[in-house]
N, C-alpha and C positions, 0 to 999 in steps of 0.2 A: 171241796178244787180248786186252785188258782185258777186265773185266768190265762198265765203259765204252766202249770204243772197238764191244766188240756189238750194249751198247742203241742207241750213235751210231745202228750199221748195222744195226740193222735198223727202230730209227725211222725214218732216210732213205725204206727197202724200202717204210714202207708208210704211204708222207708223201700217194700219192694218194691212200688206202684201202682198204680192205680187200676184197680176189676178189672176196668173197661179199656184201659192201657192193652194189661195184657190178651184178655180176648182179642183183644185188633189184630192182635200181632199173633195171635194161632191160628186166627182168619188168612189170616196175607199172609204165614210160611202151605197153611191147610191150598190155595186155589194156588200159590208159585209152583207149588208143586202136581198136582192136579194142569196147569200150564206148560206148564215142563214134558209132565208125560204124555198127552194134548199133541204137543210139537216134536216128536220124537216120533211121534206116530206118525204124522202126517209130513213129516219131512221122508221117513224109512218106506211112507204106501210114495207115499210122490216117486221115489226114488226108483221104486220095484216097478212104476206099474210104466218110467218114463225110460228108468236104460236094463234093467230086465235083471231076472237073480241074478248077474254077477256082481253087484257091487251092493253090495249093506254096509252101513255103515255101525258095529258096534260098537261104537267109541260116545253116540249121544246114547244109546240103552245103559249103556257104562258109565254117565256119569249120572244118569237119572237115575238108576235103583242103590248107585252109592251114593248120592242122597237118601235115599230113602229110605240105605239102612244102619248112616250113621244118626236118621232121626230117632229109627228105633232103640238104638242097640242103645242111646242117651235117654229112653222116656223107657227100656226094660232095667237103666240101673236103677239099684238100692228096693226094685220089688222085687215082690212074693208072688205072681203072679204071673207062670213063662209064660201065658201067650204074644205076647210082650218080643221075652227073651226066641221064643226057638220063631216068629216074624225074621225077625231081626236075622235069625242064622240066614231061615231062607232067602234073603232079599240081599243076603254077603254073600249064599252062593248063585247066585244071580248075577250080582254084577262080580265078580270074578271067573265066571264064566264066558260073561260078555268081552270082556276082560281078557283072556286066551282066547277066546273066536278075533280077538281086533290085534294081537301080534300075532299070533296063523297069518292074518292076510295081510299083512304086514311085511313077514317075510317071505309070503312069496309076490308078494306085489313089483 
């Protein structure tokens, strides 16, 4: 093989990106999702503690569960394993329930 052929092959193999970079991106998405979950929990817990049970913010949970559902739908696409599809459906239902709760509170506000 010539130097140009080796370089062309190397470029072709790395066209999808570096494996280390992919791992870092995946890890950052996982950490950001966990951070979002913790923040939603903390905001809602503090709101319940200081304002009582009359004010609940389902919007933050709607956003979080919507993010999780979309991630699971993407991960389940093209897979033969049905566990990710089941989780995607569950997360979507939870997001829809929070959306309905938000709309009910908005209408009754």
